[in-house]
C-alpha positions as CSV (number, residue, x, y, z in Angstrom):
1,X,-7.4,-2.8,-8.8
2,X,-4.2,-3.7,-9.3
3,X,-2.1,-6.2,-6.8
4,X,1.2,-7.4,-6.2
5,X,4.2,-6.5,-8.2
6,X,2.9,-7.3,-11.0
7,X,-0.4,-5.1,-10.1
8,X,2.2,-2.6,-9.8
9,X,3.6,-2.9,-12.6
10,X,0.1,-3.0,-14.6
11,X,-0.9,0.3,-12.6
12,X,2.4,1.9,-13.3
13,X,2.0,1.0,-16.9
14,X,-1.8,2.2,-17.1
15,X,-0.6,6.0,-15.6
16,X,2.0,6.3,-18.1
17,X,-0.1,5.0,-21.1
18,X,-2.9,7.8,-19.5
19,X,-0.6,10.6,-18.4
20,X,2.8,9.8,-21.2
21,X,4.0,13.0,-19.6
22,X,3.2,13.0,-15.9
23,X,5.3,14.0,-13.2
24,X,4.8,13.5,-10.0
25,X,5.9,16.3,-6.9
26,X,6.4,15.6,-3.6
27,X,4.9,18.2,-1.1
28,X,5.2,16.7,1.7
29,X,6.7,13.7,3.4
30,X,7.4,12.2,6.5
31,X,9.2,8.9,8.1
32,X,7.6,6.5,11.3
33,X,9.2,3.8,11.9
34,X,9.0,1.5,8.9
35,X,6.7,3.9,7.4
36,X,7.3,6.6,4.7
37,X,4.3,8.8,4.0
38,X,4.2,11.3,1.0
39,X,1.6,13.7,0.0
40,X,2.4,14.7,-3.8
41,X,1.0,16.2,-6.9
42,X,0.9,14.4,-10.1
43,X,0.5,16.3,-13.3
44,X,0.4,15.2,-16.5
45,X,-1.4,15.5,-20.0
46,X,-4.9,13.1,-20.1
47,X,-4.0,11.0,-23.5
48,X,-5.1,7.5,-23.0
49,X,-9.1,6.2,-21.8
50,X,-8.5,6.0,-18.1
51,X,-11.6,3.8,-16.6
52,X,-14.0,4.6,-19.5
53,X,-13.5,8.3,-19.2
54,X,-12.2,9.4,-22.9
55,X,-9.2,11.1,-23.4
56,X,-9.3,15.4,-23.3
57,X,-5.5,16.5,-24.0
58,X,-6.0,18.2,-21.1
59,X,-2.9,19.0,-18.6
60,X,-5.0,17.3,-15.1
61,X,-3.4,17.6,-12.0
62,X,-4.6,15.1,-9.2
63,X,-3.1,15.0,-5.7
64,X,-2.8,12.3,-3.4
65,X,-1.0,10.1,-0.6
66,X,1.2,7.4,-0.5
67,X,2.0,5.3,2.4
68,X,5.2,2.8,2.1
69,X,6.5,0.3,4.4
70,X,9.8,0.0,3.6
71,X,12.6,-2.9,4.9
72,X,16.2,-3.3,4.1
73,X,15.5,-0.4,1.5
74,X,13.0,-2.1,-0.1
75,X,9.2,-1.1,-0.9
76,X,7.2,-4.0,1.1
77,X,4.1,-2.7,1.1
78,X,2.0,0.6,-0.8
79,X,-0.9,1.8,-0.3
80,X,-2.5,5.3,-1.2
81,X,-5.1,7.6,-2.2
82,X,-5.4,9.9,-5.5
83,X,-8.2,12.4,-5.5
84,X,-9.4,12.2,-9.1
85,X,-13.1,13.3,-8.6
86,X,-12.3,17.0,-7.4
87,X,-10.0,17.0,-10.4
88,X,-12.5,15.0,-12.9
89,X,-15.6,17.3,-11.8
90,X,-13.7,20.9,-12.2
91,X,-13.1,19.3,-16.2
92,X,-16.5,18.3,-16.7
93,X,-15.6,14.6,-17.0
94,X,-18.0,13.8,-14.3
95,X,-21.0,15.2,-13.1
96,X,-23.0,15.2,-10.2
97,X,-26.0,13.6,-10.2
């Protein structure tokens, strides 16, 4: 779990190390008051260790949602979720019990 500005930096560095060629495509985006909600697909080649999962060298697609609070043009809060479970299960990186 990454927290704060340094945490966000660590998170982005970890993602870039795991998926160095990743791209993100925004599918839908909404604005409400100070918030921007973005639905996205991240696609990248899994070449780095990710939470103990050995690199597969496969191109993975992971869907997700980000919720950002914007004040004076800057992100002051960030939250979100990605659906790694579905992708990892589909590619046999995790198994059902």
